[in-house]
DSSP file (Angstrom, degrees, kcal/mol; ACC not computed):
  #  RESIDUE AA STRUCTURE BP1 BP2  ACC     N-H-->O    O-->H-N    N-H-->O    O-->H-N    TCO  KAPPA ALPHA  PHI   PSI    X-CA   Y-CA   Z-CA
    1    1 A X              0   0    0      0, 0.0   114,-0.0     0, 0.0     0, 0.0   0.000 360.0 360.0 360.0 129.8  113.1  111.7   88.7
    2    2 A X        -     0   0    0      1,-0.1     2,-0.2     2,-0.1     5,-0.0  -0.233 360.0-113.2 -67.9 161.0  112.9  109.5   85.6
    3    3 A X    >>  -     0   0    0      1,-0.1     3,-1.0   118,-0.0     4,-0.6  -0.556  26.8-108.5 -90.3 162.0  110.1  109.9   83.1
    4    4 A X  G >4 S+     0   0    0      1,-0.3     3,-1.1    -2,-0.2    -1,-0.1   0.892 117.4  55.8 -55.2 -42.9  107.5  107.2   82.5
    5    5 A X  G 34 S+     0   0    0      1,-0.2    -1,-0.3     3,-0.0    -3,-0.0   0.737 106.8  49.6 -65.6 -24.0  109.0  106.3   79.1
    6    6 A X  G <4 S+     0   0    0     -3,-1.0    -1,-0.2     2,-0.0     2,-0.2   0.486  81.3 116.9 -96.4  -2.7  112.4  105.5   80.6
    7    7 A X    <<  -     0   0    0     -3,-1.1     2,-0.3    -4,-0.6    -3,-0.0  -0.468  40.6-174.1 -73.3 133.5  111.3  103.3   83.5
    8    8 A X        -     0   0    0     -2,-0.2    37,-0.2    38,-0.0    38,-0.1  -0.937  35.7 -91.3-121.5 146.9  112.6   99.7   83.4
    9    9 A X        -     0   0    0     36,-0.4     2,-0.5    -2,-0.3    33,-0.1  -0.258  36.8-126.0 -57.9 142.0  111.5   97.0   85.9
   10   10 A X        -     0   0    0     28,-0.1    18,-0.6    18,-0.1     2,-0.3  -0.779  27.2-144.6 -87.5 131.2  113.7   96.6   89.0
   11   11 A X        -     0   0    0     -2,-0.5     2,-0.6    16,-0.2    16,-0.1  -0.695  18.0-109.2 -99.0 150.0  114.9   93.0   89.3
   12   12 A X        +     0   0    0     14,-0.3     2,-0.2    -2,-0.3     5,-0.1  -0.684  57.0 152.5 -75.4 118.2  115.5   91.1   92.5
   13   13 A X    >   -     0   0    0     -2,-0.6     3,-2.7     3,-0.2     2,-0.1  -0.683  54.6 -43.9-133.0-174.9  119.2   90.8   92.9
   14   14 A X  T 3  S+     0   0    0      1,-0.3    -1,-0.1    -2,-0.2     3,-0.1  -0.378 133.7  16.1 -56.9 126.7  121.8   90.4   95.7
   15   15 A X  T 3  S+     0   0    0     -2,-0.1     2,-0.5     1,-0.1    -1,-0.3   0.296 111.5  87.8  88.7  -9.5  120.8   92.9   98.3
   16   16 A X  S <  S-     0   0    0     -3,-2.7    -3,-0.2    12,-0.0    -1,-0.1  -0.922  79.7-134.6-121.4 103.0  117.3   93.3   96.8
   17   17 A X        -     0   0    0     -2,-0.5    12,-2.5    -5,-0.1     2,-0.2  -0.281  15.2-125.4 -65.8 139.5  115.0   90.7   98.3
   18   18 A X  B     -A   28   0A   0     10,-0.3     2,-0.3    -6,-0.1    10,-0.3  -0.583  24.8-111.4 -81.9 141.6  112.7   88.8   95.9
   19   19 A X        -     0   0    0      8,-3.2    -1,-0.1    -2,-0.2    -7,-0.1  -0.582  27.1-170.3 -72.1 130.8  108.9   88.7   96.6
   20   20 A X        +     0   0    0     -2,-0.3    -1,-0.1   131,-0.0     6,-0.1   0.043  40.2 126.7-112.0  24.4  107.9   85.2   97.5
   21   21 A X  S    S-     0   0    0      4,-0.2   127,-0.1     1,-0.1    -2,-0.0  -0.015  73.1-103.5 -75.2-177.2  104.1   85.8   97.4
   22   22 A X  S    S+     0   0    0    125,-0.1    -1,-0.1     2,-0.0   126,-0.1   0.647  88.7  96.7 -85.5 -16.3  101.5   83.8   95.5
   23   23 A X  S    S-     0   0    0    124,-0.3    31,-0.0     1,-0.1   124,-0.0  -0.206  88.7-108.3 -69.7 166.6  101.0   86.3   92.7
   24   24 A X  S    S+     0   0    0     26,-0.1    -1,-0.1    29,-0.1     2,-0.1   0.700  88.8 105.7 -69.1 -20.0  102.9   85.9   89.3
   25   25 A X        +     0   0    0     28,-0.3    -4,-0.2     1,-0.1    27,-0.1  -0.388  40.7 173.3 -63.4 133.1  105.1   88.9   90.2
   26   26 A X        +     0   0    0     -2,-0.1   -14,-0.3    25,-0.1    -1,-0.1   0.046  39.2 107.5-132.7  28.3  108.6   87.8   91.1
   27   27 A X  S    S-     0   0    0      1,-0.3    -8,-3.2    -9,-0.1   -16,-0.2   0.059  81.6 -34.9 -84.7-159.3  110.5   91.1   91.4
   28   28 A X  B    S-A   18   0A   0    -18,-0.6   -10,-0.3   -10,-0.3    -1,-0.3  -0.198  76.9 -91.3 -59.8 152.8  111.7   92.9   94.6
   29   29 A X     >  -     0   0    0    -12,-2.5     4,-2.4     1,-0.1     3,-0.2  -0.304  28.6-121.4 -64.5 147.9  109.5   92.5   97.7
   30   30 A X  H  > S+     0   0    0      1,-0.2     4,-2.9     2,-0.2     5,-0.2   0.878 113.3  58.2 -56.7 -37.6  106.9   95.2   98.3
   31   31 A X  H  > S+     0   0    0    120,-0.5     4,-2.5     1,-0.2    -1,-0.2   0.917 108.5  44.3 -59.3 -43.6  108.5   96.0  101.6
   32   32 A X  H  > S+     0   0    0     -3,-0.2     4,-2.0     2,-0.2    -1,-0.2   0.924 113.2  50.9 -66.2 -44.4  111.8   96.8   99.9
   33   33 A X  H  <>S+     0   0    0     -4,-2.4     5,-3.3     1,-0.2     6,-0.9   0.905 113.4  45.4 -60.7 -42.0  110.1   98.8   97.2
   34   34 A X  H ><5S+     0   0    0     -4,-2.9     3,-1.6     3,-0.2    -2,-0.2   0.950 112.6  49.6 -65.9 -49.5  108.2  100.9   99.7
   35   35 A X  H 3<5S+     0   0    0     -4,-2.5    -1,-0.2     1,-0.3    -2,-0.2   0.808 116.9  41.9 -60.9 -30.5  111.2  101.4  102.0
   36   36 A X  T 3<5S-     0   0    0     -4,-2.0    -1,-0.3    -5,-0.2    -2,-0.2   0.240 110.9-118.3-102.2  12.2  113.3  102.6   99.0
   37   37 A X  T < 5S+     0   0    0     -3,-1.6    -3,-0.2     1,-0.1     4,-0.1   0.896  81.9 117.6  51.2  47.1  110.6  104.7   97.4
   38   38 A X     >< +     0   0    0     -5,-3.3     4,-2.5    -6,-0.2    -4,-0.2   0.326  37.6  96.2-119.1   2.2  110.6  102.5   94.3
   39   39 A X  H  > S+     0   0    0     -6,-0.9     4,-2.8     2,-0.2     5,-0.2   0.930  85.4  48.3 -64.5 -45.5  107.1  101.1   94.4
   40   40 A X  H  > S+     0   0    0      1,-0.2     4,-2.3     2,-0.2     5,-0.2   0.934 112.1  51.1 -58.7 -45.7  105.6  103.7   92.0
   41   41 A X  H  > S+     0   0    0      1,-0.2     4,-2.9     2,-0.2     5,-0.2   0.935 112.8  45.3 -53.9 -49.9  108.5  103.1   89.6
   42   42 A X  H  X S+     0   0    0     -4,-2.5     4,-2.2     1,-0.2     5,-0.2   0.879 109.4  54.4 -68.3 -38.9  107.9   99.3   89.7
   43   43 A X  H  X S+     0   0    0     -4,-2.8     4,-1.1    -5,-0.2    11,-0.3   0.945 116.3  38.9 -57.6 -47.9  104.1   99.6   89.3
   44   44 A X  H  X S+     0   0    0     -4,-2.3     4,-0.6    -5,-0.2     3,-0.3   0.935 117.1  47.9 -69.6 -48.6  104.6  101.7   86.1
   45   45 A X  H  < S+     0   0    0     -4,-2.9   -36,-0.4    -5,-0.2     3,-0.2   0.837 117.9  40.5 -65.7 -33.9  107.5   99.8   84.7
   46   46 A X  H >< S+     0   0    0     -4,-2.2     3,-1.7    -5,-0.2     6,-0.3   0.654  90.9  86.9 -90.7 -15.9  106.0   96.3   85.2
   47   47 A X  H 3< S+     0   0    0     -4,-1.1     6,-0.2    -3,-0.3    -1,-0.2   0.854  85.0  54.1 -59.4 -38.3  102.4   97.0   84.2
   48   48 A X  T 3< S+     0   0    0     -4,-0.6     2,-0.9    -3,-0.2    -1,-0.3   0.692  95.7  77.1 -68.4 -14.3  102.9   96.4   80.4
   49   49 A X  S X> S-     0   0    0     -3,-1.7     3,-2.3     1,-0.2     4,-0.7  -0.832  73.5-155.8-100.7 102.4  104.3   93.0   81.2
   50   50 A X  G >4 S+     0   0    0     -2,-0.9     3,-0.9     1,-0.3    -1,-0.2   0.839  91.0  48.7 -48.3 -45.6  101.4   90.7   82.0
   51   51 A X  G 34 S+     0   0    0      1,-0.2    -1,-0.3    -3,-0.1   -25,-0.1   0.620 115.8  44.3 -74.0 -11.5  103.4   88.2   84.1
   52   52 A X  G <4 S+     0   0    0     -3,-2.3    -1,-0.2    -6,-0.3    -2,-0.2   0.356  74.8 139.6-114.3   5.1  105.1   91.0   86.1
   53   53 A X    <<  -     0   0    0     -3,-0.9   -28,-0.3    -4,-0.7    -6,-0.1  -0.247  37.6-160.0 -54.6 132.3  102.2   93.3   86.9
   54   54 A X  S    S+     0   0    0    -11,-0.3     2,-0.4   -12,-0.2    -1,-0.2   0.841  75.2  33.6 -80.1 -36.9  102.4   94.6   90.5
   55   55 A X  S    S-     0   0    0    -12,-0.2    -1,-0.2    46,-0.1     2,-0.1  -0.925  73.3-134.8-124.0 144.7   98.7   95.5   90.7
   56   56 A X     >  -     0   0    0     -2,-0.4     4,-1.7    89,-0.2     3,-0.3  -0.401  42.8 -93.4 -83.7 173.1   95.5   94.1   89.2
   57   57 A X  H  > S+     0   0    0      1,-0.2     4,-2.0     2,-0.2     5,-0.2   0.885 122.3  53.6 -61.2 -44.1   93.0   96.4   87.7
   58   58 A X  H  > S+     0   0    0      1,-0.2     4,-1.9     2,-0.2    -1,-0.2   0.889 110.5  48.7 -59.9 -35.9   90.8   96.9   90.8
   59   59 A X  H  > S+     0   0    0     -3,-0.3     4,-2.5     2,-0.2    -1,-0.2   0.827 107.1  55.7 -71.9 -30.0   93.8   98.0   92.8
   60   60 A X  H  X S+     0   0    0     -4,-1.7     4,-2.7     2,-0.2    -2,-0.2   0.879 105.4  52.7 -65.5 -36.9   94.8  100.4   90.0
   61   61 A X  H  X S+     0   0    0     -4,-2.0     4,-2.3     2,-0.2    -2,-0.2   0.941 110.8  46.6 -61.7 -46.8   91.3  102.0   90.3
   62   62 A X  H  X S+     0   0    0     -4,-1.9     4,-2.0     1,-0.2    -2,-0.2   0.912 112.4  50.5 -61.0 -43.3   92.0  102.4   94.0
   63   63 A X  H  X S+     0   0    0     -4,-2.5     4,-2.9     1,-0.2    -2,-0.2   0.919 109.7  49.8 -61.9 -44.1   95.4  103.9   93.3
   64   64 A X  H  X S+     0   0    0     -4,-2.7     4,-2.4     1,-0.2    -1,-0.2   0.910 107.8  53.9 -62.8 -40.7   94.1  106.3   90.8
   65   65 A X  H  X S+     0   0    0     -4,-2.3     4,-0.8     1,-0.2    -1,-0.2   0.909 112.4  45.0 -58.8 -41.2   91.4  107.5   93.3
   66   66 A X  H >< S+     0   0    0     -4,-2.0     3,-0.9     1,-0.2    -2,-0.2   0.937 111.7  50.6 -67.2 -46.9   94.1  108.1   95.8
   67   67 A X  H >< S+     0   0    0     -4,-2.9     3,-0.5     1,-0.3    -2,-0.2   0.831 104.6  59.1 -63.4 -32.6   96.4  109.9   93.3
   68   68 A X  H 3< S+     0   0    0     -4,-2.4    -1,-0.3     1,-0.2    -2,-0.2   0.809 129.6   7.7 -65.2 -28.9   93.6  112.2   92.2
   69   69 A X  T X<  +     0   0    0     -3,-0.9     3,-1.9    -4,-0.8    -1,-0.2  -0.466  64.1 170.9-154.2  74.5   93.2  113.4   95.8
   70   70 A X  G X  S+     0   0    0     -3,-0.5     3,-1.3     1,-0.3    -3,-0.1   0.769  78.1  68.8 -59.2 -25.4   95.9  112.3   98.2
   71   71 A X  G 3  S+     0   0    0      1,-0.3     3,-0.3     2,-0.1    -1,-0.3   0.731  95.0  56.5 -66.5 -20.6   94.6  114.8  100.8
   72   72 A X  G <>  +     0   0    0     -3,-1.9     4,-2.4    -6,-0.2    -1,-0.3  -0.044  67.0 126.1-100.2  31.5   91.4  112.6  101.1
   73   73 A X  H <> S+     0   0    0     -3,-1.3     4,-2.6     1,-0.2     5,-0.2   0.901  72.6  51.2 -56.3 -43.6   93.3  109.4  102.0
   74   74 A X  H  > S+     0   0    0     -3,-0.3     4,-2.3     1,-0.2    -1,-0.2   0.907 110.3  48.9 -63.5 -41.3   91.3  108.9  105.2
   75   75 A X  H  > S+     0   0    0      2,-0.2     4,-2.5     1,-0.2    -1,-0.2   0.898 111.8  49.2 -63.9 -40.4   88.0  109.2  103.3
   76   76 A X  H  X S+     0   0    0     -4,-2.4     4,-1.5     2,-0.2    -2,-0.2   0.909 110.6  49.7 -65.9 -42.9   89.1  106.8  100.6
   77   77 A X  H  <>S+     0   0    0     -4,-2.6     5,-3.4    -5,-0.2     6,-0.4   0.908 111.6  49.5 -62.0 -40.8   90.2  104.2  103.2
   78   78 A X  H ><5S+     0   0    0     -4,-2.3     3,-1.7     1,-0.2    -2,-0.2   0.927 107.2  54.5 -63.1 -44.8   86.8  104.6  105.0
   79   79 A X  H 3<5S+     0   0    0     -4,-2.5    -1,-0.2     1,-0.3    -2,-0.2   0.823 114.1  41.9 -57.7 -32.8   85.0  104.1  101.6
   80   80 A X  T 3<5S-     0   0    0     -4,-1.5    -1,-0.3    -5,-0.1    -2,-0.2   0.219 114.7-114.4-101.6  13.1   86.9  100.9  101.1
   81   81 A X  T < 5S+     0   0    0     -3,-1.7    -3,-0.2     1,-0.1    -2,-0.1   0.881  80.1 124.5  58.0  41.5   86.6   99.7  104.7
   82   82 A X      < +     0   0    0     -5,-3.4    12,-0.5    -6,-0.1     2,-0.4   0.123  24.3 130.6-118.2  19.8   90.3   99.9  105.2
   83   83 A X        -     0   0    0     -6,-0.4     2,-0.1    -5,-0.1    -9,-0.0  -0.611  58.1-122.5 -76.2 130.3   90.5  102.2  108.3
   84   84 A X        -     0   0    0     -2,-0.4     2,-0.2     1,-0.1     3,-0.1  -0.357  21.4-108.6 -72.4 150.6   92.7  100.7  110.9
   85   85 A X    >   -     0   0    0      1,-0.1     3,-2.6     4,-0.1    -1,-0.1  -0.571  51.4 -87.1 -73.8 141.3   91.5  100.0  114.4
   86   86 A X  T 3  S+     0   0    0      1,-0.3    -1,-0.1    -2,-0.2     3,-0.1  -0.244 117.6  25.3 -53.4 132.2   93.0  102.4  117.0
   87   87 A X  T 3  S+     0   0    0      1,-0.4    -1,-0.3    -3,-0.1     2,-0.1   0.142  94.9 118.6  96.9 -18.0   96.4  101.1  118.1
   88   88 A X  S <  S-     0   0    0     -3,-2.6    -1,-0.4     1,-0.1     2,-0.1  -0.458  75.5 -99.5 -76.7 153.3   97.1   99.1  115.0
   89   89 A X    >   -     0   0    0      1,-0.1     3,-2.0    -2,-0.1     4,-0.2  -0.479  55.2 -87.3 -65.0 140.3  100.1   99.8  112.8
   90   90 A X  T 3  S+     0   0    0      1,-0.3    18,-0.2    -2,-0.1    -1,-0.1  -0.257 114.9  21.5 -53.8 133.2   99.0  101.9  109.7
   91   91 A X  T 3> S+     0   0    0     -9,-0.2     4,-2.4    16,-0.1     5,-0.3   0.398  84.2 122.1  91.4  -1.9   97.9   99.7  106.9
   92   92 A X  H <> S+     0   0    0     -3,-2.0     4,-3.1     1,-0.2     5,-0.4   0.942  76.7  43.4 -59.5 -50.4   97.1   96.6  109.0
   93   93 A X  H  >>S+     0   0    0     -4,-0.2     4,-2.0     1,-0.2     5,-1.1   0.923 114.3  50.5 -64.0 -44.0   93.4   96.3  108.0
   94   94 A X  H  >5S+     0   0    0    -12,-0.5     6,-2.7     1,-0.2     4,-0.6   0.915 119.5  36.1 -60.1 -44.0   94.2   96.9  104.3
   95   95 A X  H  X5S+     0   0    0     -4,-2.4     4,-0.5     4,-0.3    -2,-0.2   0.907 124.5  37.8 -79.9 -41.5   96.9   94.3  104.2
   96   96 A X  H  <5S+     0   0    0     -4,-3.1    -3,-0.2    -5,-0.3    -2,-0.2   0.903 126.5  31.4 -81.6 -40.4   95.5   91.7  106.5
   97   97 A X  H  <5S+     0   0    0     -4,-2.0    -3,-0.2    -5,-0.4    -2,-0.1   0.883 138.2  18.3 -83.3 -38.8   91.8   91.8  105.7
   98   98 A X  H  <<S-     0   0    0     -5,-1.1    -3,-0.2    -4,-0.6    49,-0.2   0.542  87.3-131.0-112.4  -9.6   91.9   92.8  102.1
   99   99 A X     <  +     0   0    0     -4,-0.5    48,-1.7    -6,-0.3    49,-1.5   0.816  51.3 159.7  62.4  29.1   95.5   91.9  101.0
  100  100 A X     >  -     0   0    0     -6,-2.7     4,-2.2     1,-0.2    -1,-0.2  -0.761  31.1-176.4 -97.0 108.6   95.7   95.4   99.4
  101  101 A X  H  > S+     0   0    0     -2,-0.8     4,-2.5     2,-0.2    -1,-0.2   0.902  90.7  51.9 -61.9 -41.9   99.1   96.7   98.8
  102  102 A X  H  > S+     0   0    0      2,-0.2     4,-2.6     1,-0.2     5,-0.2   0.930 109.3  48.9 -63.1 -45.7   97.6  100.0   97.6
  103  103 A X  H  > S+     0   0    0      1,-0.2     4,-2.7     2,-0.2    -1,-0.2   0.900 111.3  50.9 -59.8 -40.7   95.5  100.3  100.8
  104  104 A X  H  X S+     0   0    0     -4,-2.2     4,-2.2     2,-0.2    -2,-0.2   0.930 110.9  47.6 -61.0 -46.5   98.5   99.6  102.9
  105  105 A X  H  X>S+     0   0    0     -4,-2.5     5,-2.3     2,-0.2     4,-0.6   0.895 113.3  48.3 -64.1 -40.8  100.5  102.3  101.1
  106  106 A X  H ><5S+     0   0    0     -4,-2.6     3,-1.1     1,-0.2    -2,-0.2   0.956 113.8  45.8 -63.8 -49.9   97.7  104.8  101.4
  107  107 A X  H 3<5S+     0   0    0     -4,-2.7    -2,-0.2     1,-0.3    -1,-0.2   0.827 115.9  46.8 -63.1 -32.1   97.2  104.1  105.1
  108  108 A X  H 3<5S-     0   0    0     -4,-2.2    -1,-0.3    -5,-0.2    -2,-0.2   0.498 102.6-131.6 -87.3  -5.1  101.0  104.2  105.7
  109  109 A X  T <<5 +     0   0    0     -3,-1.1    -3,-0.2    -4,-0.6    -4,-0.1   0.928  52.6 155.3  53.1  46.7  101.4  107.4  103.8
  110  110 A X      < +     0   0    0     -5,-2.3     2,-0.3    -6,-0.1    -4,-0.1   0.676  34.9  87.0 -86.4 -19.7  104.3  105.6  102.0
  111  111 A X        -     0   0    0     -6,-0.4     2,-0.1     4,-0.1   -77,-0.0  -0.652  67.0-146.5 -81.5 135.9  104.4  107.5   98.7
  112  112 A X     >  -     0   0    0     -2,-0.3     4,-2.3     1,-0.1     3,-0.2  -0.419  34.5 -93.4 -89.0 175.7  106.6  110.6   98.6
  113  113 A X  H  > S+     0   0    0      1,-0.2     4,-2.4     2,-0.2     5,-0.2   0.867 125.1  53.7 -58.6 -39.2  105.8  113.7   96.5
  114  114 A X  H  > S+     0   0    0      2,-0.2     4,-2.3     1,-0.2    -1,-0.2   0.894 109.5  47.5 -63.7 -40.2  108.0  112.4   93.6
  115  115 A X  H  > S+     0   0    0     -3,-0.2     4,-2.6     2,-0.2     5,-0.2   0.902 111.1  50.9 -67.9 -40.7  106.2  109.1   93.5
  116  116 A X  H  X S+     0   0    0     -4,-2.3     4,-2.6     2,-0.2    -2,-0.2   0.918 111.6  48.1 -62.3 -42.7  102.8  110.7   93.6
  117  117 A X  H  X S+     0   0    0     -4,-2.4     4,-2.7     2,-0.2    -2,-0.2   0.923 111.1  50.5 -63.8 -43.7  103.8  113.0   90.7
  118  118 A X  H  X S+     0   0    0     -4,-2.3     4,-1.9     1,-0.2    -2,-0.2   0.921 113.4  45.2 -60.1 -45.0  105.1  110.1   88.7
  119  119 A X  H  X S+     0   0    0     -4,-2.6     4,-2.8     2,-0.2     5,-0.2   0.889 111.5  52.8 -67.0 -39.1  101.9  108.1   89.2
  120  120 A X  H  X S+     0   0    0     -4,-2.6     4,-3.0    -5,-0.2    -2,-0.2   0.932 109.1  49.5 -61.0 -45.4   99.8  111.2   88.4
  121  121 A X  H  X S+     0   0    0     -4,-2.7     4,-1.2     2,-0.2    -1,-0.2   0.895 111.1  50.9 -59.3 -40.1  101.7  111.6   85.1
  122  122 A X  H  <>S+     0   0    0     -4,-1.9     5,-0.5     2,-0.2     3,-0.4   0.947 113.6  42.4 -64.0 -50.2  101.2  107.9   84.3
  123  123 A X  H ><5S+     0   0    0     -4,-2.8     3,-1.3     1,-0.2     5,-0.3   0.910 113.8  52.7 -63.2 -41.3   97.4  108.1   84.9
  124  124 A X  H 3<5S+     0   0    0     -4,-3.0    -1,-0.2     1,-0.2    -2,-0.2   0.722  93.5  73.5 -67.1 -21.2   97.2  111.4   83.1
  125  125 A X  T 3<5S-     0   0    0     -4,-1.2    -1,-0.2    -3,-0.4    -2,-0.2   0.725 100.6-130.8 -66.8 -20.1   99.0  109.9   80.1
  126  126 A X  T X 5S+     0   0    0     -3,-1.3     3,-1.3    -4,-0.4     4,-0.4   0.382  71.4 124.5  87.8  -4.6   95.8  108.0   79.2
  127  127 A X  T 3 <S+     0   0    0     -5,-0.5     4,-0.2     1,-0.3     3,-0.1   0.757  80.5  39.3 -61.7 -24.4   97.6  104.7   78.8
  128  128 A X  T 3> S+     0   0    0     -6,-0.3     4,-2.9    -5,-0.3     5,-0.3   0.436  84.5 103.4-103.5  -0.7   95.3  103.0   81.4
  129  129 A X  H <> S+     0   0    0     -3,-1.3     4,-2.5     1,-0.2     5,-0.2   0.886  83.0  44.6 -53.6 -48.7   92.0  104.7   80.4
  130  130 A X  H  > S+     0   0    0     -4,-0.4     4,-1.9     2,-0.2    -1,-0.2   0.928 115.8  47.0 -63.7 -46.2   90.5  101.7   78.6
  131  131 A X  H  > S+     0   0    0     -4,-0.2     4,-1.7     1,-0.2    -2,-0.2   0.928 116.2  43.8 -61.7 -46.6   91.5   99.2   81.2
  132  132 A X  H  X S+     0   0    0     -4,-2.9     4,-2.9     1,-0.2     5,-0.2   0.868 109.8  55.2 -71.3 -36.2   90.3  101.3   84.1
  133  133 A X  H  X S+     0   0    0     -4,-2.5     4,-2.3    -5,-0.3    -1,-0.2   0.908 108.0  50.7 -61.8 -40.7   87.0  102.3   82.4
  134  134 A X  H  X S+     0   0    0     -4,-1.9     4,-1.1    -5,-0.2    -1,-0.2   0.911 112.9  45.2 -62.7 -43.6   86.2   98.6   81.9
  135  135 A X  H  X>S+     0   0    0     -4,-1.7     5,-1.2     1,-0.2     4,-0.8   0.925 113.5  49.1 -67.0 -45.6   86.9   97.8   85.6
  136  136 A X  H ><5S+     0   0    0     -4,-2.9     3,-0.7     1,-0.2    -2,-0.2   0.886 108.9  52.3 -63.9 -39.1   84.9  100.8   86.8
  137  137 A X  H 3<5S+     0   0    0     -4,-2.3    -1,-0.2     1,-0.2    -2,-0.2   0.785 109.1  50.8 -69.4 -25.3   81.9  100.0   84.6
  138  138 A X  H 3<5S-     0   0    0     -4,-1.1    -1,-0.2    -3,-0.3    -2,-0.2   0.619 109.2-125.2 -84.0 -12.8   81.9   96.4   86.0
  139  139 A X  T X<5S+     0   0    0     -4,-0.8     3,-1.4    -3,-0.7     4,-0.4   0.460  74.7 125.3  83.1   0.8   81.9   97.7   89.6
  140  140 A X  G > < +     0   0    0     -5,-1.2     3,-1.1     1,-0.3    -4,-0.2   0.761  57.2  72.1 -66.5 -25.1   85.0   95.6   90.4
  141  141 A X  G 3  S+     0   0    0     -6,-0.7    -1,-0.3     1,-0.3     3,-0.2   0.716  90.8  60.0 -64.2 -19.7   87.0   98.6   91.6
  142  142 A X  G <  S+     0   0    0     -3,-1.4     2,-0.7     1,-0.2    -1,-0.3   0.749 102.2  54.2 -78.1 -24.6   84.9   98.8   94.7
  143  143 A X  S <  S-     0   0    0     -3,-1.1     2,-0.2    -4,-0.4    -1,-0.2  -0.784  81.9-154.5-114.9  87.2   85.9   95.3   95.8
  144  144 A X        -     0   0    0     -2,-0.7     2,-0.2    -3,-0.2    -3,-0.1  -0.439  17.6-128.9 -67.3 125.9   89.7   95.2   95.9
  145  145 A X        -     0   0    0     -2,-0.2   -89,-0.2     1,-0.1    -1,-0.1  -0.524  24.0-105.5 -77.5 136.7   90.9   91.7   95.4
  146  146 A X        +     0   0    0     -2,-0.2   -47,-0.2     1,-0.2   -46,-0.1  -0.394  57.8 144.7 -58.9 135.6   93.4   90.2   97.8
  147  147 A X        +     0   0    0    -48,-1.7     2,-0.4     1,-0.3  -124,-0.3   0.416  50.1  60.8-149.0 -10.1   96.8   90.1   96.2
  148  148 A X        -     0   0    0    -49,-1.5    -1,-0.3   -53,-0.1   -50,-0.0  -0.988  53.2-158.6-135.4 134.9   99.4   90.8   98.8
  149  149 A X        -     0   0    0     -2,-0.4    -1,-0.1    -3,-0.1   -49,-0.1   0.293  54.8 -99.9 -98.4  10.7  100.3   88.9  102.0
  150  150 A X              0   0    0    -51,-0.1   -54,-0.1     1,-0.0   -55,-0.1   0.512 360.0 360.0  88.9   4.9  102.0   91.8  103.8
  151  151 A X              0   0    0   -120,-0.0  -120,-0.5  -121,-0.0  -122,-0.0   0.479 360.0 360.0 -75.7 360.0  105.6   90.7  103.0
């Protein structure tokens, strides 16, 4: 597993579909990143580049809450009104109602242990402390902004 310092953004190339959503991000599609267990890598590698950020600050707050206690995923989804209706595919409510990539990943249990460890190391490094403290103090972390169309 690479270290945080060595991560470089993954580019959309032949065989790696480009995200065609409305956000400024134009790297590989979230679906490809999830399927190939590269989403954590891309979140970390792209965050310092304003135009390529995968997640906005409120979604980073939600992600950190999950990474702090992955075992309470159901409770976290309930707290954010992202629990799926029985019979729906995991992550449907998070992606369709809220446009939340993070909610989708949590509901789908899409991060593997290596990705969770990588994200934990990133949050523990302190690099996001100022940004996240600002979001949390404003209360914006409770209202995750739509950002992902489910592609």
